[in-house]
N, C-alpha and C positions, 0 to 999 in steps of 0.2 A: 835579518834576512839578506842573503847575498844577492848581488846584482843579477847573477845567473838564474837563481831561483825565481826572482821577481819577474825577469823577462820571460821565463818559461811559463809562469802562471798567467801573465798577461796574454801570451800567445794562445794558451789553451782556452781562455775565457772569451776572447774576442775574434778568434778565427774559426769557431765552430761552423760547419756547413749549414746553410739555410735549409728549411724543409723538415726539420725535426718536429715531432709531435710534442705537445705539452707533457705527455707521459715520459717521453725519452729525456726531455730536459730535466725532469725531476728524479731520474733514476741514477743513483750513484754507482761507481764501479764495484762497490761492495755488495750491491743487490745480486741475489742469486735467482736464476730463472728456474722455476719448477713447472714442468709441462705435464698436464694430465692427458694421457693418450688412450686409455682404455675405459669404456663405459662402465660405470658402477659407483662403488662407495669411495668417497673422498679419503676415508681413513685407511684404505687398503694400499700399502706402499707399492704393490705390484701394478697398480694403475697409473703410477707416475713414471715418467721417462727414466729418471735416474734411480728409481727404486727407493726414494726417500720422501717422507712427508714434508711439505713446505714449512718454513719457519716464519717468524714475524718480519724477517728481512727479505723474504722472497717476493719476486714478481711472479705471480701465478698466471699461467696461460692455460685456458681450458679448451682442449681440442676434441673432447668427447663428452657426451652427456654425463654429468656428475651429480651425486647426491650427498649432501652434508647432513649428518645427524647430530653433531655436537657444536661447540662454540670454538671458533678459530680466529686468530689474528694474523693478517698478512700485510705485506707492504703495498703491493699493487695488484690489480686484477685486470685480466684481459680475457674476453670470451669471444670465440670465433663465431662467424655467421652460421645460423641454423643450429647452434649448439645451446643446450640448456643446462643451467645449474639449479638444482632443486634444494632449497633450504627447508628442511623438515621442521615440524612444530617444535618449538623451544630451542632450535638451533640458531646460531648467529654467525655471520661472517663480518668481522671488523677489518676495514681497509684504511691504512694510514695515509697512503698517497692517492693515486688516481685510478679511475676505472674507465676501461674502454670496452663497452659491451655492444657487440653486434648481434648477440643472440637473445637469450631469454633467461631471466632470473626469476624463479617461481617458487611456490611453496609458502607455508605459513610462518616460516622463520623470518629473521630480519637481516638485511644488509645494512651495516652501520659504517658511516664515514666518521672516523675518529682522529683525523689529523689535527695538528696544531698550527698549520699554515694553510694557504689556499689549496683546495683540492678541485679536481676537474672531472666531470662525467662526460665521456665522449662516446660516440657510436650511437646508432639509431636503434637500440635494443629496447626490450621491455623489462619491467621490474614489477615485483609485487610489493613487499613492505620495505620501505626505506626509512632509516633513522639518521638524522643529522646531529652529530655530537662534536662539532668542530667550532671552537671559539672564534675562528677567523671566518672564512667564506668557503662556500661550495658553489662552483660554477657549472651550469648545465650548458655545454658547448653545442650539442646537437639535440634534435627533437627526440625525446624519450617518452615511452608510454608507461604509466604507472596504473596498476590494476588493484592494488591493495591499499594500505594505510601509509601516509606520509607523516613522519614525526619530525618536528624541528625543535629540538631540545635546547640548543644553543647556537649562536652564530647567525650568519646571514646566508640564506639560500638564494643565490642569484640565478633566476630562471633564464635570463636572456631570451625570454619569450618562447622557450623550447619545452616547457613542461606540459604534458598532456595527460589529464586525469581521466581515465577510460572507465566505461561500464561494460558489463559482460552479461549477455542474456542467459548463458548456460548456468552461471553461478547465481544470477539474479542479484549481483552486487555492483556497486560503483566505487571507484577509488575515493578515499576520504582523507581530509587533512585534519589530523588530530590537534590537540591543544598546542598552539604555537607559543613557545616560550622564547624563541629567538626572533628572526625576521625573515620574511619572504619578499624579495624584490623582483619586479618584473611581472609580465603578464603570464597567464596560464590559460590553457584550454580545458574546459570542463564539459562533461556530458552525462546524461542520464538516459537509461533504456526504458522504453515504453512498449510492452507486449502488444501484439496485434489485437486490438479491440477498439471499435468506434465508440468513444466515450469522452465525456468531459474529464479533465484533470485539474486539480488545484495545484499550481506550480509557482515557483519563484526562482529567480536567478541567484547563483552563489558567487557571481563576479560582477564588478562594475565595468561596463563596456564603454568604449569611446565610439563604437560603431552602432548601427541601428539594429532594431529587432529583426528586420528583414535580412540583414547581412548575417545574423547569427542563426536564429531558429528557422528561418526560411532558406538558409544556405546561400544567400545572395543570388538567388535564381534570377535569370533574365526574364522569365515568363512563367506562367502557371504550369506549363508542360515542358520546361527546360530539361532536355534529356542529358545535359552535361553534369547535372547534380548526381553525386554518388548515391546509388541505390541504398536505402536503409537510413538515410540521414535527412533531417529536416521534415517539416510538415507544411501543409497549406494553411495559411491564415487569411481568412476572407472577411469581407465587410465593405464592399464597394458601395452598395446601396442599402444600408440597413433600414428596413421598414418602408422602403420606397419602391419596392417591386423588383422586377428582373434586372440583371446586369447584362452588359454587352461585351463582346470579346475585345473591342477596342479600348475598353476601360481597364483591361488587365494591367496591374501594376500601379493603378491610381492610388495615391496615398500609401503605396507600398503593399497593398492588399492583392491577393491572388484572385483571379476570376473564378467565380462559380455561378451557375445560371440564376440562382435566386438573389445573389448579392448579399445574402444574410451574413451577419458577423459570426466569427467563431472564437474571438478573444475578448475578454471582458475584465474590467476592474470593479471591485466592490466598494461602494460608498459606505463607509462605516457609520456615517451619521444618518443617512436616509435609509440604510438597509437595503439598497438596490444594486443589482449588477448593471453596469453600463458598458456598452462596447467601446473599445479604445478607438481613438480618432485616426491613427496612422501607425504604420510600422517602418516607414522610411525615415522618420525624424526621431521618434521615441527610442531611447536607449534602454538597456537593461541595467537595473540597479539591484545590488544585493539586498534581499529581504523584501523587495516589492512583489506582492502576490498578484496572481492572475487566475482566471478560469479560462482554460483553453480546450476547445474541442480538438482532440487528436484523432484524425481519421486514419492515420497511418503515415508512411513516408510520402515523398512527393511523387511517387509513381501511381498513387491511388487515383482512380477515375473520379475526377471532381464533378462530373455530370450526374453521378448516380449516388444517392444516399445509401443504396444497398450494395455498393461496391465492396469487395472483400478487403477488410483492413489488413495492414501489414505492420510488422514490427518496425519501430523507428527509434533513432537516437536524436535527441535535441542537444546541440552543443553551443557553447558560447565562449568568446575569447575576451579576456579582460583581467583585471586585477582582483585577486581574492580579498575579501574583507577579513581582517584579523583584529583581535582586540574586542572590546565591548561594543554592543550595538543596542540602541534604544529608539523607541518611537512612541509618540503620544497621539498619533493619528488613529484614534480608537473611538468606539462609541462611548458617549458620555451618559447614556441612558441606562437606567436599571434594567438588567436582563438583556441589554442590547448585544448584538453579535458583531464581531470584528474579524475580518479576514487578515491573517498575518502570514508572513513568509519566513522560511528558515534562511537566515543570511549567510550561513556557513556551508561549506562543502563537506559536511559531516552530519551524522545523525546527532540529535541533541535530546536530552532528557527533559521532557516538558514539566516534570515535577520540579526540577531545578529552575527552569525558566520562569514558571509561574510563581514560584516561591520568592523570587527576587523582584517580581513585577509589582505593580500597584493597582488596587481596585479591580482585580480580575479574579474570577473563580479559580480556585486551585484544585478542585476535586473532579474536574472534567474538562475535556476539550473535544472538538468535533473534527473528524477526518472524513473526507470523501473517498470511498473505495470504489474505483471504476469496475472492479471485478464482480461486484454484487449484482444481483438480478438474474443470475443463472445463465443458461444457454442463450446466446444472443442470436436472434433471428432478424436480420436487417430488413426483411420484408414486412415486419410489423413492429410496433412500438414495444419498448420494454428492454430490460437487460442493460441499461445504460449507467448503472452504478447507483449508489445510495450513500447517505450520510451514516457514519458510525459514531456512536457516543462512546468515547473511551473514558472509563472510570479511572481516576487517579486516587492513590498512588499505584494501584495494582497493574494498570494497563489492560484491564479486561474489557470485553464488550459482549453484547448479546447477539451479534450477527455472525459469529464464527469467522470474523474477519481477521486478517493478519495485523491489522492496525493495533498498535499498543502505545506505551508511554513515550516511544521514541519517534520524533519527527524526522523524516528522512531528508537527505540532501535534495535540494530543488523541490521540496514539498511545501505546500501552504495548507493552512487549516484555520478553523474558526475557534475563537475564544469568546468568553462572555463576561460582560461588565457586571460588577456587583451593585453599586449604588449610583444614584443620580448626582450630577454636579459635584463629583469628587475627582481629584487629580488621578488620571488613569494613565498607566505607563507600562509598556512591555519592555523587558530588559533581558538581553542575551549576554552571556559571558563565555569566554573560552573554556571556563570550567564546566560548562553545560555539555560539552562534547562527549559523546560515548561512541567510540569507533569500533570497539570490540564486538564480535558476534554475540548476540544476546537472544534469549528466548523470552516470550511473553510470560509474565508471572501469572499463576493461576490464583483463583480466589482463595484467600487465606482461610484457614480453618478457625472460624469464630462461632459464636452462638447465633449468628445470623443465618437466614435462609434466603434462597433466591428462586425466582421463577423466570426462566427465559422462554420466549416464544418467537419462533421464526416463521415468516410467511414465505412460502415457495410457490412458484407456479409448478404445475404437475410435472412438466417435462424436466425442469431443473432438479426437482426432488428425485425423480426416477433415475436420473443420470448422476446423482450425488454431486450436483453443482452448488452454486451459492444461492442464498436466499435473496428475496427482493427487499426485505426489510426485517428488522428485529426489534423486540421490546424486552426490557428487563424490569422486574419488580423485586426490589430488595426488602426483606422484612427484618426488623430488629427492634429490640426494646428501647433503643435510644432514639428511634425515629418518631416523628409525630405525624398526624394526619394533615398538617399544614402543607400547602403547596411549596412553601419555602425550602423544604428538603428535597424537592423534586428537580429533575432536569428537563428543560423544555425541548420540544421537537423542532428540528430544522427540516423544512419540506423537501422531498425528493422530486425529481422530474417524472418518476413513474410511481409505483405503488407506495403508499404511506400506511404503515401499520403502527398504531400507537394507542396509548391509554388516553381517555378523555376524562378530565376531572375539573369540575367547576368551569366547564366550557373552555378549558385549556388543554392543549395537546401535549402529552409528555412522552419523551423517549425513554426515560428512566424514572421510575417511581420508588420512593423510599417511604415505608410505612410500617407501623407495628403489626404484629401477627393478629389476625382476627380472633376475637373471643366469642363472637356469635356469627351466625350465617351472614355473609356479606356479598353484595353484588358489585362488580367492578366493570363498568362499561368500557368496551373497546371501540376502536375507530379504524376503518380501512377505506381508502378512497383511491381513485385513479387506477382501477383495474385495467390491465392491458391484455389479459388472457381470459379463457373461459373456465379453466380448471385449476384449483389451488389446493395446497396442503398447509395446515398449521402444525408445526412441530414443537413439542413441549419438552423442556429440560428443567429439572429441579435439583436442588441440593438434596443430600441424603436425608432419609427419614423426615420428609417434609410433613409438618404437623397438621396440615389440613387436607381434606379431600378437595380436588379441583374438578369442577364441571365446566365444560364449554356450553354456553346457552346459545342456540341458534334461533333467533326470534322469527326468522322467516319460515323455517321448517318446524318451529315450535318443538324443538328437541333439546334434551340435556344429555351430554356425553361425558362420562367419567374419564378423566385422564389418569392413567397409571403408567408404571414403568414398562409394562408389556403392551399397553395400548396408548402410545404417546403421540399419535398423529390424528388429525381430523381432516378428511377430504371433503371438499365442497366445490360446487359449480356456480358460475355466475351467468345469469341471463339478463343482458342489458335491456331487454324489452320489458322486463318486470322490475318495477322500481324497488319493491321489497327485497328482491334478490341481490341487487347491487347497492342497497342502502348502506351508507357509511356506518350506521349504528346497528348493523345486523347482529353482531355478536357481543356477548358479555361473558365475564367469568363469574362463577359462583364458588365461593370458598366456604367450606363447612369444617370447623374444627373437628378432628377425629373423635373426640370424646362426646360430640353432639350428634354425630352422623348415625342415621338409622336406615339409610338407603342400602339396597342390595347392590353391592359393587359389581357382581357378575352381570346383572341386567344392564347396568350403566355402561359396560364395556362393549355392548353390542352396537354395531354400526351398520348403516344402510348407504350404499354407494353404487353408482353415481346418483345424485339427486340435485337437480331435475334429471329425468330419464326419458328416453324415447321408447321404452318398453323392456329394456334389458337392465337388470340390476341385481345386486346380491346383498344378503344380510350376513354379516360376518361376526366372528367372536362367539361361536356357539359350541366351543370345545367341551364345556361342562354342562351342557343342556341335553335333556332327553325328551324324546317325542315332540320336537318342535313342529309347529304348524303356522302358516302364514295365511291371514285372511285380510282382504283389501275391501274397504267400504268407500262409497262416494260420500259427499257431504250431506246427503239426505238419509244416510244410515243404511243404504242398500248394499248387500254383499255383491261384489262384482268379480271377485277372484278368490280362490283358495288353493293351497298346496300343502300337503303333508310331506315330511321328510324323515328319513332314517337319521340316526344320530350322526352328525357330521359337524365340521367346523364352520360350514357356511351353507346357506340355501341360495341357489342360483335361480332367478326368475328370468326366463328367456322369451316369454310369450304374453306379456301384459299388453293387450291390444286395445284397451279402453280408449275412449276419446280423450283429447287433451283436457286437463283440468287438475284440480287438487283432490287428493285421496288420503285416507287414513289407512296405514298398514299396521295391523295388529299381529304381534308375534306372541304365541302362547306356548308354554312348555310346562313340564312337571315342576320347574323351579320358579315359575311366575310368568308374568306377561309384560310386554312393553309396546307402546304405540308410537309410530313415526308418522310424520306428515310427509307425503310424497307428491312432487309436482311432475305430472305427465305432460311431456311436450308433444306437439303434433308432428 
């Protein structure tokens, strides 16, 4: 090399003006600028300034909204402010050098960083799906928002504390970190969205924080009514005087807790050995750890009126700032007692397959786990109890449940759940692995087509049923030749804060029963407690060609109602002043194999509602009956009312004015007769 060439090269390298961006420093003279100037399809040359599509050596500058439908490789990428690049499904954009995004990269396709040397992400833009395939490093120089899935296949993603994994109420999704095969260095900010509903949540952190719970989930508020906190973020966490009476305003912030008049706690940890929830002691010292589970009452964001339990809830985001847990995670802080319950948290910011988790764990049931669904309980009326959620028994491996809940085999980011121990005094261990992560969109699997049959029953309050909202609780009975009558095949019930609907067997409450099909008539006692409303509906669903007739026995009204495909609900009312009306054991199921049944199914489909009544009720299900007549007797056998009707689907009684008491309602027709017990209220 001549002296002249060496001096020229030295001058070029060491006299470059200061102030160049990292992107400019890495752009060679051979790079070609390709500028997208007209909104539309990336693959249309007419949308590019020079009329040509970019090549793998191009620095691409996006100045108008663009849509990419295929897979493309470029050298660098720059997106202007308020401009979007949409990567459609199955498309990908591979970038060899740096990215400067001041706009938005969206869509279900992938942005892939494929350099063989250090790459840099600059600009405060947003991204959907990002894949790191760089054996060196990728640096996040400015705060970026990620809404989709982050893949780190190789190399080191250096966050520089600028990576923000966002959630979105509209899509009901949160960003996830897929299986990490490389490395993530630095802190990240994570968040999860909680729709507006005053209810308990079972949650866990997906980062290890160096700061307190208050600084994260309470947004580091100066006071319970700090109006500097951004609306929609954080929640109140209370507990100044747990169990000791009212709190005082001057106690606000004591131990990190927010003031509320009662001083009652809203955040708890579960003791897996004693089986009890205990309030946490503080939020100003305790830090968040990946996989540590809590029960938290989410009233809404921090704008909610803390003085009123009936204040309208608001949507909120809970966010935390710390280091993601990657690699394997294990804990043996679990119940050591047979059938004992343990609350566990998802340690990853990704949904995980509980089939995989429990398969690699020790001494835990692999056929079930328990999810708290805060949306159960139907329409929420904050002026009365109820509608605060319920436990859902998720059957594994299928991920099905009897409550029509969205809960399935996938534990969500920042979600906690209950698992169950198998045997006493045996090493018990819960094991998570990166291989358990399942970040793709999935649907709940339906019950597989086998020789088994099922019976699902949901308990609704009447308002929720009428508005097609969620049930208060649900019960499933699975029938199969491989099941026994032993309780060992069954799944125990975790109690709800509101209505509990379950099977009772050998004085044990079951959420899911597994048993052989009955060969003779069989009675199955049911159990319902903690009624919060006056009017309810039981809704029945069965597998196709269910081999037994199903009757619901109402011991209070002394009726038996046949359940059919066309008559699959039972309406009933609760009178708390009458013990028999609200008795936990008011109902039973009667199952009669169809080859043994002699009952007239048409008569069994007739129903009387409401019952109890104040004098107005109807008898329904009379479509196939001719010359129906209603006669009402008191318990001394005296006729007190009668009404004949022309052929109709129902008889409406509007003027039963007898005094309060119990009566017998006899329906006669050309097809037979049926007697109901009627309770008349004053």
